[in-house]
C-alpha positions as CSV (number, residue, x, y, z in Angstrom):
1,M,125.9,113.7,41.3
2,S,126.7,116.8,43.2
3,W,124.2,118.9,45.0
4,G,126.4,122.0,44.4
5,T,126.0,121.8,40.6
6,E,122.7,120.0,40.3
7,L,120.8,121.8,43.2
8,W,122.5,125.2,43.1
9,D,119.2,127.0,43.3
10,Q,117.4,124.6,45.8
11,F,118.7,126.0,49.0
12,D,115.3,126.1,50.8
13,N,114.4,122.6,49.7
14,L,117.7,121.3,50.8
15,E,117.1,122.9,54.2
16,K,113.7,121.1,54.5
17,H,115.2,117.8,53.2
18,T,118.0,117.7,55.7
19,Q,115.6,118.6,58.5
20,W,113.4,115.7,57.4
21,G,116.4,113.4,57.5
22,I,117.0,114.4,61.1
23,D,113.4,113.7,61.9
24,V,113.7,110.2,60.4
25,L,116.7,109.6,62.6
26,E,114.9,110.8,65.7
27,K,111.9,108.6,64.8
28,Y,114.2,105.6,64.5
29,I,115.6,106.4,67.9
30,K,112.1,106.5,69.4
31,F,111.4,103.2,67.8
32,V,114.4,101.5,69.3
33,K,113.7,103.1,72.7
34,E,110.2,101.6,72.7
35,R,111.6,98.3,71.6
36,T,113.9,98.3,74.6
37,E,111.0,99.1,76.9
38,I,109.1,96.1,75.4
39,E,112.1,93.8,76.0
40,I,112.4,95.0,79.6
41,N,108.7,94.5,80.2
42,Y,108.8,91.1,78.5
43,A,111.8,90.0,80.6
44,K,110.0,91.3,83.8
45,Q,106.9,89.4,82.9
46,L,108.9,86.2,82.2
47,R,110.7,86.5,85.5
48,N,107.4,87.1,87.4
49,L,105.9,84.1,85.6
50,S,108.8,81.9,86.5
51,K,108.7,83.1,90.1
52,K,104.9,82.6,90.3
53,Y,105.3,78.9,89.5
54,Q,108.4,78.2,91.6
55,P,107.6,75.9,94.5
56,K,107.2,77.5,97.8
57,K,109.5,76.6,100.7
58,N,108.2,74.2,103.2
59,S,105.3,73.3,101.0
60,K,104.0,70.1,99.5
61,E,105.3,71.2,96.1
62,E,108.9,70.6,97.3
63,D,108.1,66.9,97.7
64,E,106.9,66.8,94.1
65,N,110.5,67.4,92.9
66,K,111.2,63.7,93.1
67,Y,109.1,63.3,89.9
68,S,111.0,63.7,86.7
69,S,108.2,65.7,85.1
70,C,108.2,68.1,88.0
71,R,112.0,68.5,87.8
72,A,111.7,69.1,84.1
73,F,109.1,71.8,84.8
74,L,111.5,73.4,87.4
75,S,114.3,73.3,84.8
76,T,111.9,75.0,82.3
77,L,111.3,77.7,84.9
78,S,115.0,78.2,85.5
79,E,115.7,78.4,81.7
80,M,112.9,80.9,81.4
81,N,114.7,83.0,83.9
82,D,117.9,82.9,81.7
83,Y,115.7,83.5,78.7
84,A,114.4,86.6,80.4
85,G,118.0,87.7,81.1
86,Q,118.8,87.6,77.4
87,H,116.0,89.9,76.6
88,E,117.4,92.3,79.3
89,V,120.7,92.0,77.5
90,I,119.0,93.0,74.2
91,S,117.5,96.0,75.9
92,E,120.8,97.1,77.5
93,N,122.8,96.7,74.2
94,M,120.2,98.5,72.1
95,T,120.1,101.3,74.6
96,S,123.9,101.7,74.8
97,Q,124.8,100.9,71.2
98,I,121.9,102.5,69.3
99,T,119.7,104.8,71.4
100,V,122.5,106.6,73.3
101,E,124.9,106.8,70.3
102,L,122.3,108.0,67.9
103,A,121.0,110.6,70.3
104,R,124.5,112.0,70.6
105,Y,125.0,111.8,66.9
106,V,121.7,113.7,66.3
107,Q,122.9,116.5,68.5
108,E,126.2,116.7,66.5
109,L,124.3,116.5,63.2
110,K,122.0,119.4,64.2
111,Q,125.0,121.5,65.1
112,E,126.8,120.7,61.8
113,R,123.7,121.3,59.7
114,K,123.1,124.6,61.5
115,A,126.7,125.7,60.6
116,H,126.5,124.7,57.0
117,F,123.2,126.5,56.4
118,H,124.5,129.5,58.3
119,D,127.4,129.6,55.8
120,G,125.0,129.2,52.9
121,R,122.8,132.1,54.2
122,K,125.9,134.2,54.7
123,A,127.0,133.6,51.1
124,Q,123.5,134.4,49.9
125,Q,123.5,137.7,51.8
126,H,126.9,138.5,50.4
127,I,125.8,138.1,46.8
128,E,122.7,140.0,47.4
129,T,124.7,142.8,48.9
130,C,127.0,142.8,45.8
131,W,123.9,142.9,43.6
132,K,122.5,145.9,45.5
133,Q,125.8,147.7,45.2
134,L,125.7,147.0,41.4
135,E,122.2,148.3,41.1
136,S,123.1,151.4,43.1
137,S,126.1,152.3,40.9
138,K,124.0,151.5,37.9
139,R,121.2,153.9,38.9
140,R,123.8,156.6,39.8
141,F,125.4,156.2,36.4
142,E,122.1,156.4,34.8
143,R,121.1,159.5,36.8
144,D,124.5,161.2,36.1
145,C,124.1,160.5,32.4
146,K,120.7,162.1,32.3
147,E,121.8,165.1,34.2
148,A,124.9,165.5,31.9
149,D,122.6,165.3,28.8
150,R,120.2,167.9,30.3
151,A,123.2,170.2,31.1
152,Q,124.5,169.9,27.6
153,Q,121.1,170.8,26.1
154,Y,120.9,173.8,28.4
155,F,124.3,175.0,27.4
156,E,123.5,174.7,23.7
157,K,120.2,176.6,24.3
158,M,122.0,179.4,26.2
159,D,124.7,179.6,23.6
160,A,122.2,180.0,20.8
161,D,120.3,182.7,22.6
162,I,121.5,186.2,21.7
163,N,119.9,187.8,24.6
164,V,121.9,185.9,27.1
165,T,125.0,187.4,28.4
166,K,128.4,185.9,27.8
167,A,128.8,185.2,31.5
168,D,125.6,183.1,31.6
169,V,126.7,181.1,28.6
170,E,130.1,180.4,30.2
171,K,128.4,179.3,33.4
172,A,126.2,176.9,31.5
173,R,129.2,175.5,29.6
174,Q,131.0,174.9,32.8
175,Q,128.0,173.2,34.3
176,S,127.7,170.9,31.3
177,Q,131.3,169.9,31.5
178,L,130.9,169.2,35.2
179,R,128.0,166.9,34.6
180,Q,129.8,165.2,31.8
181,Q,132.7,164.5,34.1
182,M,130.4,163.1,36.8
183,A,128.8,160.9,34.3
184,E,132.2,159.5,33.3
185,E,133.1,158.8,36.9
186,S,129.7,157.1,37.5
187,K,130.3,155.1,34.4
188,G,133.7,153.9,35.8
189,E,132.2,153.0,39.1
190,Y,129.4,151.1,37.5
191,S,131.8,149.2,35.3
192,S,134.0,148.3,38.4
193,A,130.9,147.3,40.4
194,L,129.7,145.1,37.5
195,Q,133.0,143.4,37.2
196,R,133.1,142.8,40.9
197,F,129.6,141.4,41.0
198,N,130.2,139.1,38.1
199,Q,133.3,137.8,39.8
200,E,131.4,137.4,43.1
201,Q,128.5,135.7,41.3
202,R,130.9,133.2,39.6
203,D,132.5,132.5,42.9
204,H,129.2,132.2,44.6
205,Y,127.6,129.7,42.2
206,H,130.7,127.8,41.2
207,T,132.8,127.8,44.4
208,H,131.1,128.8,47.6
209,I,127.6,127.3,47.1
210,P,128.9,124.0,45.6
211,S,131.3,123.7,48.5
212,I,128.6,124.4,51.1
213,F,126.1,122.1,49.4
214,Q,128.8,119.4,49.1
215,K,129.3,119.5,52.8
216,I,125.6,119.3,53.4
217,Q,125.4,116.4,51.0
218,D,128.3,114.6,52.8
219,M,126.5,115.3,56.1
220,E,123.3,113.8,54.8
221,E,125.0,110.7,53.4
222,R,126.8,110.2,56.7
223,R,123.4,110.3,58.4
224,I,122.0,107.7,56.0
225,V,125.1,105.5,56.5
226,R,124.8,105.9,60.3
227,L,121.1,104.9,60.1
228,G,121.9,101.8,58.1
229,E,124.7,100.8,60.6
230,S,122.2,101.3,63.5
231,M,119.8,99.0,61.7
232,K,122.5,96.4,61.3
233,T,123.4,96.8,65.0
234,F,119.7,96.4,65.8
235,A,119.7,93.0,64.1
236,E,123.1,92.0,65.4
237,V,122.1,92.6,69.0
238,D,119.3,90.1,68.6
239,R,121.6,87.7,66.7
240,Q,124.2,87.8,69.5
241,V,121.8,86.3,72.1
242,I,120.2,83.8,69.7
243,P,122.9,81.1,70.6
244,I,122.2,81.6,74.3
245,I,118.5,81.5,73.8
246,G,119.0,78.4,71.7
247,K,120.9,76.8,74.6
248,C,118.1,77.7,77.0
249,L,115.6,76.1,74.6
250,D,117.9,73.1,74.2
251,E,118.0,72.7,78.0
252,V,114.2,72.8,78.1
253,T,114.1,70.1,75.4
254,K,116.8,68.1,77.3
255,A,114.8,68.3,80.5
256,A,111.7,67.3,78.7
257,E,113.5,64.3,77.2
258,A,114.7,63.3,80.6
259,I,111.2,62.7,81.8
260,D,110.8,59.1,82.7
261,Q,107.2,58.0,83.1
262,K,108.3,54.6,84.7
263,K,110.3,56.3,87.4
264,D,107.5,58.7,88.1
265,S,105.1,55.8,88.5
266,Q,107.6,54.1,90.8
267,C,107.9,57.4,92.8
268,A,104.1,57.5,93.2
269,V,104.2,53.9,94.5
270,E,106.8,54.8,97.0
271,A,104.9,58.0,98.1
272,F,101.5,56.4,98.5
273,K,102.1,52.7,99.2
274,S,100.4,51.8,102.5
275,G,101.7,48.3,103.0
276,F,98.2,47.0,103.7
277,E,96.9,43.8,102.2
278,P,93.6,44.1,100.2
279,P,90.5,43.1,102.2
280,G,89.4,39.5,101.9
281,D,86.1,38.1,100.9
282,V,83.1,39.0,103.1
283,E,81.9,35.8,104.7
284,F,78.3,34.6,104.6
285,E,76.3,35.4,107.8
286,D,73.7,32.7,108.5
287,F,71.1,34.5,110.6
288,G,69.0,31.3,110.5
289,Q,71.4,29.6,113.0
290,P,71.8,30.6,116.6
291,L,74.9,32.8,116.9
292,K,77.5,31.5,119.3
293,R,79.2,34.8,119.6
294,A,79.3,38.3,118.0
295,S,82.6,39.7,116.8
296,S,83.9,43.0,118.0
297,E,82.4,45.9,116.1
298,S,85.9,47.4,115.9
299,S,87.1,44.5,113.7
300,L,87.2,45.4,110.1
301,A,87.4,41.9,108.8
302,A,88.1,38.4,110.1
303,Q,91.8,37.6,110.8
304,P,93.3,35.7,107.9
305,G,93.8,32.1,108.6
306,K,91.1,32.0,111.4
307,E,87.5,31.1,111.1
308,G,85.0,33.7,112.3
309,K,82.3,36.0,111.3
310,A,82.5,39.8,110.9
311,G,80.0,41.8,112.8
312,S,77.0,43.5,111.2
313,K,79.1,46.6,110.9
314,A,81.8,45.0,108.8
315,K,80.0,45.4,105.6
316,G,80.1,49.1,105.9
317,K,83.8,49.2,106.8
318,L,85.7,48.6,103.6
319,W,88.5,50.8,105.0
320,P,90.2,51.9,101.7
321,F,87.1,53.7,100.6
322,I,85.4,55.0,103.7
323,K,85.5,58.6,104.9
324,K,86.6,57.6,108.4
325,N,90.0,56.7,107.0
326,K,90.7,60.3,106.4
327,Q,90.6,61.1,110.1
328,S,93.4,60.8,112.6
329,Q,94.0,57.2,113.6
330,S,94.4,58.2,117.2
331,L,90.9,59.7,117.2
332,Y,89.6,56.5,115.7
333,F,91.2,54.6,118.5
334,H,89.7,56.8,121.1
335,K,86.3,56.4,119.5
336,E,86.6,52.6,119.6
337,L,87.8,52.8,123.2
338,M,84.8,54.9,124.1
339,K,82.4,52.4,122.4
340,R,84.0,49.5,124.2
341,T,84.3,50.9,127.7
342,L,81.1,52.9,128.0
343,G,78.6,50.2,128.7
344,R,75.6,52.3,129.0
345,P,73.9,54.2,126.2
346,T,73.5,57.2,128.4
347,Y,77.2,57.8,128.1
348,A,77.0,58.3,124.3
349,V,76.9,62.1,124.6
350,E,80.0,62.2,126.9
351,A,81.8,59.8,124.5
352,R,81.0,61.9,121.5
353,A,82.0,65.1,123.3
354,Y,85.3,63.5,124.3
355,V,86.1,62.4,120.7
356,V,85.1,65.8,119.3
357,S,87.4,67.5,121.8
358,L,90.3,65.3,120.8
359,R,89.6,66.0,117.2
360,T,89.5,69.8,117.9
361,L,92.8,69.6,119.8
362,S,94.5,67.6,117.0
363,L,93.3,70.1,114.4
364,K,94.6,73.1,116.4
365,L,98.0,71.5,117.1
366,G,98.3,70.3,113.5
367,G,100.5,67.3,114.4
368,G,100.3,63.6,114.8
369,P,101.7,60.9,117.1
370,E,105.4,60.8,117.7
371,D,105.7,57.3,116.3
372,F,103.7,58.2,113.2
373,S,101.2,55.4,114.1
374,N,98.5,57.4,112.3
375,L,100.2,56.5,108.9
376,P,99.9,53.3,106.9
377,P,102.8,50.8,107.5
378,E,104.8,51.7,104.5
379,Q,104.5,55.5,104.9
380,R,105.2,55.0,108.6
381,R,108.4,53.1,107.8
382,K,109.6,55.9,105.5
383,K,108.9,58.6,108.0
384,L,110.6,56.6,110.8
385,Q,113.6,55.9,108.6
386,Q,113.8,59.6,107.7
387,K,113.7,60.5,111.4
388,V,116.4,58.0,112.2
389,D,118.6,59.4,109.5
390,E,118.1,63.0,110.8
391,L,119.0,61.9,114.3
392,N,122.1,60.0,113.2
393,K,123.3,63.2,111.4
394,E,122.7,65.2,114.5
395,I,124.6,62.6,116.6
396,Q,127.5,62.7,114.2
397,K,127.6,66.4,114.3
398,E,127.6,66.4,118.1
399,V,130.4,63.7,118.1
400,D,132.5,65.8,115.8
401,Q,132.1,68.9,118.0
402,R,133.0,66.8,121.1
403,E,136.1,65.5,119.4
404,A,137.1,69.0,118.4
405,L,136.6,70.3,122.0
406,T,138.5,67.3,123.4
407,K,141.5,68.1,121.1
408,M,141.3,71.7,122.2
409,K,141.2,70.7,125.8
410,D,144.3,68.5,125.3
411,V,146.1,71.5,123.7
412,Y,145.2,73.7,126.6
413,I,146.4,71.1,129.1
414,K,149.8,70.9,127.3
415,N,150.0,74.6,126.7
416,P,148.2,76.5,129.5
417,Q,149.2,79.8,128.0
418,M,146.9,79.2,125.1
419,G,143.8,78.9,127.2
420,D,142.0,77.4,130.2
421,A,141.2,73.7,129.9
422,G,138.4,74.1,132.4
423,S,136.6,76.5,130.2
424,V,135.6,73.7,127.8
425,E,134.4,71.3,130.5
426,H,130.9,72.8,130.6
427,K,130.6,72.6,126.9
428,L,131.8,69.0,126.9
429,A,129.3,68.1,129.5
430,E,126.5,69.8,127.6
431,L,127.5,67.9,124.4
432,G,127.5,64.7,126.4
433,Q,124.0,65.3,127.6
434,N,122.9,66.2,124.0
435,L,124.5,63.0,122.7
436,E,122.8,60.9,125.3
437,R,119.4,62.5,124.5
438,L,119.9,62.1,120.8
439,R,120.9,58.5,121.1
440,Q,117.9,57.7,123.3
441,E,115.7,59.4,120.7
442,A,117.4,57.4,117.9
443,Q,117.1,54.2,119.8
444,K,113.4,54.9,120.3
445,F,112.7,55.5,116.7
446,E,114.9,52.6,115.6
447,G,112.7,50.4,117.9
448,W,109.6,51.6,116.2
449,L,111.3,51.2,112.8
450,A,112.2,47.6,113.7
451,E,108.7,47.0,114.9
452,V,107.3,48.1,111.5
453,E,109.9,46.1,109.6
454,G,109.1,43.0,111.6
455,R,112.7,42.6,113.0
456,L,111.5,43.0,116.6
457,P,108.4,41.7,118.4
458,V,105.5,44.1,118.3
459,K,105.5,46.3,121.4
460,M,102.0,47.6,122.1
461,E,101.2,50.5,124.3
462,P,98.9,49.9,127.3
463,A,96.1,51.8,125.7
464,R,96.2,49.6,122.7
465,R,96.3,46.4,124.8
466,Q,93.0,47.5,126.2
467,S,91.4,48.1,122.8
468,G,88.6,45.8,123.7
469,V,86.9,44.1,126.6
470,C,86.9,40.3,126.4
471,E,84.0,38.9,128.2
472,S,83.2,35.4,127.3
473,Q,80.9,32.7,128.6
474,N,83.9,30.5,129.2
475,T,86.9,31.8,131.1
476,L,89.6,33.3,128.8
477,T,93.0,34.4,129.7
478,V,94.6,37.7,128.7
479,N,97.0,35.8,126.5
480,N,94.2,34.2,124.5
481,C,92.9,37.7,123.8
482,A,96.4,38.9,122.8
483,Q,96.9,36.0,120.5
484,D,93.7,36.9,118.6
485,R,94.7,40.6,118.3
486,E,95.1,42.1,114.8
487,S,96.2,45.4,113.5
488,S,93.5,47.2,111.6
489,P,94.3,49.1,108.4
490,D,93.8,52.5,110.0
491,G,96.3,51.9,112.8
492,S,94.0,50.7,115.6
493,Y,93.9,47.2,116.9
494,T,91.0,44.8,116.9
495,E,90.4,41.4,118.5
496,E,89.0,38.2,117.1
497,P,88.1,35.8,120.0
498,S,87.8,32.1,119.6
499,Q,84.5,30.6,118.5
500,E,83.9,29.2,121.9
501,S,83.8,32.7,123.4
502,E,81.2,35.4,123.0
503,V,82.0,39.1,123.2
504,K,79.6,41.3,125.0
505,V,79.6,44.6,123.2
506,P,77.8,47.6,124.7
507,A,74.8,48.8,122.8
508,V,76.5,51.8,121.1
509,S,75.5,51.2,117.5
510,E,73.4,54.3,117.6
511,F,76.4,56.3,118.7
512,D,78.6,54.7,116.0
513,D,76.1,55.8,113.4
514,E,75.9,59.2,114.8
515,F,79.7,59.5,114.8
516,D,80.2,58.3,111.3
517,D,77.4,60.5,109.9
518,E,78.2,63.5,112.1
519,E,76.1,66.5,111.3
520,P,78.0,69.7,110.5
521,L,78.2,72.3,113.2
522,P,75.6,75.1,112.8
523,T,76.6,78.6,111.7
524,I,76.7,81.1,114.6
525,G,77.7,84.1,112.6
526,T,80.0,85.5,109.9
527,C,83.5,86.9,109.8
528,K,85.6,89.0,107.5
529,A,89.4,88.3,107.0
530,L,91.5,91.3,108.0
531,Y,94.7,89.8,106.8
532,T,95.8,86.9,104.5
533,F,96.5,83.7,106.4
534,E,98.0,80.6,104.9
535,G,96.9,77.6,106.8
536,Q,99.8,75.1,106.4
537,N,99.2,73.0,109.5
538,E,96.5,70.3,109.6
539,G,93.2,71.6,110.9
540,T,93.8,75.2,109.7
541,I,92.3,76.8,106.7
542,S,93.7,79.5,104.4
543,V,91.9,82.8,103.9
544,T,92.6,85.9,101.9
545,E,92.2,89.5,103.0
546,G,88.6,90.8,102.6
547,E,87.1,87.3,102.3
548,T,83.8,86.7,104.1
549,L,83.2,83.3,105.7
550,F,80.9,81.6,108.2
551,V,81.7,81.2,111.9
552,I,80.9,77.7,113.4
553,E,82.8,77.9,116.7
554,E,84.0,81.1,118.4
555,D,87.2,81.6,120.2
556,K,87.3,79.6,123.5
557,G,90.2,81.6,124.9
558,D,93.0,79.8,122.9
559,G,93.3,82.5,120.2
560,W,91.6,80.4,117.4
561,T,88.2,80.7,115.7
562,R,86.7,77.8,113.7
563,I,85.2,78.9,110.3
564,R,83.7,77.4,107.3
565,R,83.9,78.3,103.6
566,S,81.8,75.4,102.2
567,E,80.5,72.1,103.3
568,E,83.9,70.5,102.7
569,E,86.2,73.4,103.7
570,E,86.4,74.3,107.3
571,G,89.2,74.8,109.9
572,Y,90.8,77.2,112.4
573,V,92.2,80.7,111.8
574,P,93.8,83.0,114.3
575,T,91.1,85.2,116.0
576,S,93.3,88.3,115.5
577,Y,93.2,87.8,111.7
578,V,89.4,88.1,111.4
579,E,86.6,90.4,112.4
580,V,83.7,88.3,113.7
581,Y,80.0,89.2,113.6
582,L,78.0,86.8,115.8
583,E,74.2,86.4,115.3
584,K,71.9,87.9,117.9
585,N,70.6,84.5,119.0
586,A,74.2,83.1,119.3
587,K,76.0,82.7,122.5
588,G,77.5,85.9,123.6
589,A,76.0,88.0,120.8
590,M,78.6,90.7,120.2
591,T,81.1,91.8,117.6
592,Y,84.8,91.6,118.4
593,I,88.0,92.0,116.5
């Protein structure tokens, strides 16, 4: 089917149809462009999602990577990153192979279409011009024929009139002949114009227009083919990344299958195992018999293998479940020390203030004892082992540097032109000092590690040796007290004297109750966070910009302000990060930034 023969008279409709075809192509280009934008946005959202759930550096989440389920989740996040990359590839390929190419083709198609229809209009104008020429020659021939006929009639009339002179008759005859000659000439011109027009018309409808329409038809068919090829490319671009996306999903499945619940359970044991033994049975206290002695209030339970009775406080000190165990062990030790050494109740306020000040300092510093004595035995052993390994690595590094400098020194001694041997003496001396310091540190931590593992005798610090005051009715030696000493589950040490002795404990039960059930500090004002602060150290609290919180302790000159969000959330934030509004009846009622 040819447009030139079948649609020879549909020039205007063909012009509209080809324009519609270009509009369809441009609509498809717009569709692909929006698809690429969707792919880019989807990839961006996937990357942001993966980044959002990536563990932060120096955070607790990094320790969670030892669990297979967490590693599988990290692998999933990584694969989602690659998955997002494939959607970016889809967007790039669709842009380069479809959008850009089709946009260029549309411009070329518009130029070609414009040229073809320009030729068609030119052919139309030419045939119309030929038709006008034919009509003009036809009208002139018709006019000349009429004038010749009128001239002939006038001549015949003059010739028949006897009153007309011969000269007038001759003039009329000549005029008639002239008109007849002009009519013959017009007839010849009209005949020639008719022949030319018929030839032009045959050429127009059988040669020129079919040729132009055929070109337009070819152009339109190429457009359709190009649109189909672009649709195939559209599908192929997706199909090309399917294997890679499949690999990403396979890796996610592989990571999920690698999850080992038994190993994760074992990791939880290693992470949280304290090494303590479960508490024994609580012994019966017979208040009907005279008590020979009272055990130390700091003892959590009777020492295994020895007879004795726990104090009246023991029933409330099932250490794995009490709130006190959450506090720093060093603070607990100082609390016990205060209870034992302060023999008069009037000192309870001073003791409480002392312990609170220690707690405040510990929270501000955010650290613990160097020997990790605030941790349970098993966790302490792990921390000490980790510290020993780190120190050994540093020692090995220093040894390697010293050996390298020693070799360099020997080279300088043998070849003075290469350098001054004395220039490395200072560095060698510095390395020696560092090695000595690191070895002492390693020896110290190895001693603590050996103490925990039971390879060396327990070495107690003087403060721990004085964890209680042994005053008995019978004379007891220091060694007897030391033999009855026992480590409590929270890191402090207690004593269990013999049954023949009796411990005199200061009357501080009221203080103990006050310490355990400490009332929260009152609110002295409010504050607004000027900046976001992530409290990563112990004792600090995280705040977000614009958040309003309660102030419970103003800055004492150390740059920290104590705030509270709820009953269970309180801590310190830098004073420069908040805008504080103290209440009028609070101390130093003023607003500061």
